[in-house]
N, C-alpha and C positions, 0 to 999 in steps of 0.2 A: 527744690529740685535736686535730685541725687546727682553727684558728679561723675559716677561711673558711666562709661559709654553704653548707650542703649539706642535703639531705633524704634520709634512708634510709627506704625503704618496703617493706612486705611485705603481700601480699593473700592471704587464705585463704578457703576455702569449706567450710562445715561443715553436715552434714545435721541434720535434727531426728529425734527418735525417739519411739516410742509404746510405753508399758509394757504388757506382757501379764501380768506379775505386778506389781501396783501398789505405788508408794512413796506412803505417806500417813502422816505423823506423824514428828516429829523428837524425838530424845532429847537433842539439844543444838542450841539455836536459832542460836547464834553460828557454830559450826563446820559447821552443817547436817549433822548425823549422824542417820541414819534409825533408826526402830524396827524395821525389817525389811529383808531383802534384796529386790531387785527385778530383773526381767528385761525387756528391751525389744527391739524390732526397729527397726533404723535404716531410715529411708525414703530412697528414691532422691533424691539432691540435685538431680537435673535438675528435679524438680517441687517440692520443699520444702527450702529451705536458707537459710542466712545467709551473706552475703558480707561480709567485714570487711577493711578496709585499715587498717594501723597505720603511723604514720610518726614518726620522731624527727628533731629538728634543734636545733642550738644556738640557732636564732632563735626557737623556741617559748618563750613565757614562762609557760605553764601547761598542765596536762593538759586536753584538750578532747575532747568526743565528740558525734557527730551520728548519730542513729538515724532511718533512713528520711527523710533530708533535714532533719530538725529537730534543732537543738542541744539536748542534754539535760545535766543536771548529772552530774558524775562524783563528787560528794561522798558519795554513798550508801555505806554500809559494805560492801556486796557488791562494788561496783566497786573500792573501795579495797583490800579483801582480795586480790582477784586481782592488782591492780597491784603491791601490796607483795610478795606471794609470788613473782611472776615477777622483779621487780627484784632480789630477794634471790638469785636463781639466775642472774642475767645473767653472761655471760662476755665476754672480749675479742672485738671484732668487727673484721675487716679486710676492707674491700671494695676490692680492688685496682682494679677497673674504674672506680669513682667516686673513688678516692683517699681513702676514708673510713677512719679508724682510731678505734675507741672502746675505751678501756681499761675493764676491769671496774669500777673505782672511779668512773668518770665517769657510770655509769648513774643513780646517786642524784641527780645534779644535772640530768640531762636530762629534758625534758618530752615527752610523746607526744600525738599527735592520732589519734583513732580515728573511722572512719566505718563504719557498719554498715547493711546493707540486708537485709530479709527479703522473699523472694518470695511471702509468704503473710501473712494477717492476724496482727497482733501481739496477744497476750493474749486470744485467742479459744478457748483450749483446744486449740491445735495445737502446743504446746510450743515457742513462739518463744523464750522465755527460755533454754531448754535449748540450742538451736542457737546463740543469741547469746553466751552466756557461754563455751561450748565454743570458739567461733570466736575470741573475744577472747583467751582464754588460749593457744590454739594459735598464733595469729598473733603475739602478744607474745613467746612462747617462741622463735619463729623469728627475730623481729626482734632479740632480745637474745641470741641464740645460746645459749639454755639447753640443757643436755645431757640433761634428763629425758626418759624415754620417755612414750608416750601414757597409760599406766596411772598413772604418777606425776603427769602433768599433770592427769589426771582428778580427782585429790584436790584440786587447786587450783580447777579449774572448779566442783567441788562447792560450794565456798565462795561462788560467785556464785549458782548455782541448783542445787539437788540433782540434778535429772534431767540437768543439763548434763554430768555426769561420763560418762553413757552415750553422749553424742554424739561421743566421741573415737574410736569404733570403728564399723566397718560391721557388717552382718549382725545376729546376735543377741548381746546384751551383758548381762552380769550386774553389778549394783552390789552388791558385798559390803558389808554394813552395818558390819562391823568390830567389834572389841571395845575397842581402845585409846581412852583418854580424849582423847588429842590428835588423834584422827581419822586418824592416819598409815596405818591399814590399811583405811580406808573409801574404797575406790576401785573403778573399773570394770575388768573383764576381758572380753575377747572370748570368747564360747562357741564360735561358728562364724562364718566369714565369709559374705558375701552370696551366694557361689556355692554354698554347701552345700545350700540349699533354694531353688533359683532358680525353681521352678515356681509359687511363691506369687504371687498378685496381690492388691494392696491397693486398695480403693476407699474414699475418705473422703467421707462425706456432710456437707457444711458446712451445718449447720442454721442457724447464726447466726454472723456474724463480729463480733458486738458484744463489747465487753469484758464479762467476767463480773461478776456482782454481788458475790460473795464471793471474794476473791483466795485462791489456794491457800495462801499463807502464813498468813492469818487462819483459814481453814477448818481447816488442819492443827492449829493451836494449839488451837482450840476442841475438835476431835475428841480430841486427846491429853488435854485436861483433863476432858472430860465423857463420852466414849463408852466404855462397858464392852465393847462389841463390838470396838472397836479393840484393846483390851488382849488379848482372846481371839484375835483375828485374828493379831496380831504374835507371840504366844507359841505358839499351837497350830496355826494353819492355814497360815500362810505358809511356815514351815520345811519342812513336808511337801510343800506344793504346789510350792515352788521346785525341790526334787529331782525331782518328777514332770515338771515343765515342762522341766527340763534334759534328761531322758531322752527326752521326746517330740520335742524339737528335734533331739537327736543322731540319733534313729532316724527322723526325718521321719514321725512317727506323727501324722497330721493329726486323727484322731478324738479322741485324748487331748489334743492341743494345743487344739482348739476347745473341748472340754468345760472344760478348766482356765482358758483365757482368758476365756470367757463367765462362768464362776462367779466368777472373781476380780474382774472388772469389776463384776458385780452386788453382790458383797460390799463392794467399795469404796464404791459408792453407798448401800448399806445402812448403812455406817458414817457416811456423811454425814447420813442421815436420823436416825441414832441420836445425833447430836451435838446439843448444846443451845446456842443455838437450832438447829433443823434446817437443813441446807444442801441446796438443790435445784439440782443442776447439769444434770440431764436435764429435758427438757420432753415434751409430748405427742407431738411428732414423733419424738423419740428412742425413746419407748416403742413407737410404731407400727413403727419400723424393727426393733426387737428382736422384736416379734411376727411380723413378716414373715419374718425369718431363722429364728426358732424353728419356725414352721410348715413352712417348706421343709425344714429339717434333719430334722424328725420324719418328713416324708413320704419321705425318702430312706433307704437302708440305713445310710449313715454320714454324719456331718455334712459339709456342703459348704463352710460359711462359719463363721468365728468373728467375734464382734463384741467391741469393747472401747471404752469411753468414758472419757476423762480428765475433768479438772475443767471440764466444759462439755458442751453438748448434741450436739456433733459426733460422728458414728458413724465408727469406723474398722473396716472390714469386710475380713477377710483370707480370701480365697478359696483353696481347695485347689489349684486349677490354672486354666489359662486357660479351659477349657470351663466350669468352675463360675463364673468371673468374668463370662463372657459371659451366662450364664443369670441371674446375680445382677443385672447391669446392666439386663437386660430387665425383671426384676421391679421393680427400683427405679424405672425410668422409667415403668413402668405405675402403680405406687402413688404416686409423687411426681413427676408431670410438671411441667415449667416453666410459668410463666405464659404465656398465649397470645402475648404480644408478645416473648417471650424468643428468644434466638438460640442454637441448639443448640451452636454452636461455643464459646460462653462458658459454657454450662451443664455441659458435660462437658469438663474440661481435663486436662492431663497426657498420658498415653499414649492418644491417640485411636484407636489401632488396634483397641482392644477394641470400640468403637462399630461399626467396620466388620465385625468378627467377628459382632457381634450383629445384623447386617443393618440397621443404623439409619444412614441418611444425612441425613435432614432431619426436620422436625417432623411431617410427614405419617406417617412411619414410627413416630414415638412415639405419635401418636394411634391408629394401627392395631394397636398391641400388644394381644395377648389377655391376659385376666386369668390370674394364676398358678393352676393347677388346684387347689393345696392350700388356697387361700383362698376360702371361701364368700362370695358377695356382695361381692367385693373392690371397695373404693371407691378413687377417685383423689383424692388431696389435692394440688391445684394450688398451686404457689408456696410449699410448706412447707420445701423444701430450697433454699438459695441457689444451690449448684452442687455438682458432684461432681468429685473429683480421682482419676484412675486412676494408680496408681504401683506400686512393688514394693520389696522389700528392697534397700538400697543400700550404697555404700561409706562409709568414714569420711572425716575431713577431708583436704583436699589444699591445696597452695600453687598459686596461679595465677601462672604466670610472665609471662603476657602483660600488659604495663603498661596496655594500653587497658582492661582489666577493673578497674583500680584505681579506688577511689571518691574518692581524694584526688589533687590536682594534684601532679605530680612536682617542680615548682619551688617552690610555695608551701606545700604540705602542707595546703591548705584544700580543702573539698569542690569537686568539679568542677561 
């Protein structure tokens, strides 16, 4: 290793994911091994992602991390697990262009700087820790020239945050719970890529971007200890449901997909209520959104929209196709219009072309929407939704070659 001061940097971007068959409950707290398999859809990173820059330099005297501009401690067990596991797999690095040589044995002595940024609220039930740990592990693996593939890396990301293992792939992803005690077979595999079912459109209703009252970690622990329903779910329900969901995805069978996703979301929240003390992640607005979707689905010959809620009140609505997404957005904007002083541009974000398809250009168009025919005496609940994000299934992690997108300064390795 050359002794002159240099900084080697890698920047990666990783999507978040939303489970359609839920992960809730660990059989091993330290290794983060789940009590059941889970399946998720990866969201388009253009709208929801984590960007992480990792840097190494002989001039760094300790490992440091900045999240959304604020320095945070790296001493937590989950960060340490990820750093230790990747360091153990580091290989020789030779960067001809910058004249940097790092031998495999040097990695133990070198410190890293990490800067991470989420383009969506942290810890608000939008799986920011999933994208965050997946991005950290993916970027460190590239920095240290680790030879593992994404499935093997997913088993390391899992030790940071369980659902992070599913963010190492695009499209639909399955986290196999595994059987081994050391967790070596508890990893993610891609079921299909994002092009397989590309007519799906996803609309997220951000009901609250506040941090949740009961963290997922605490909630899961309480559920495992006290919920009989969780035991039944893990043993009897999920194994069958996972097989059916895999089939529905493979065959692009939206009717089955919607029925399974909604049922699984509702059962997960039933487990939360069956926990002692009970956990309430959804609120009245969440329930109103479910009611709105259920009434519409029942009025059509086949379901048009699936809903799923993670550990928070935000609704993830998966529409069958673009036409259904347009009709869904019209219904949502009728039932949940923004406050009078709101700006439509910041109320519907992400892929705004769906607004155009829905014939909505300004607030006047929102006010003029007619009530959905299937809802009798439909009321409008102003200001109950903070904003909507229009997105779609997306790709897995990528490296960003453009240095201007790095979050650390190329000479100092400190935040820009």
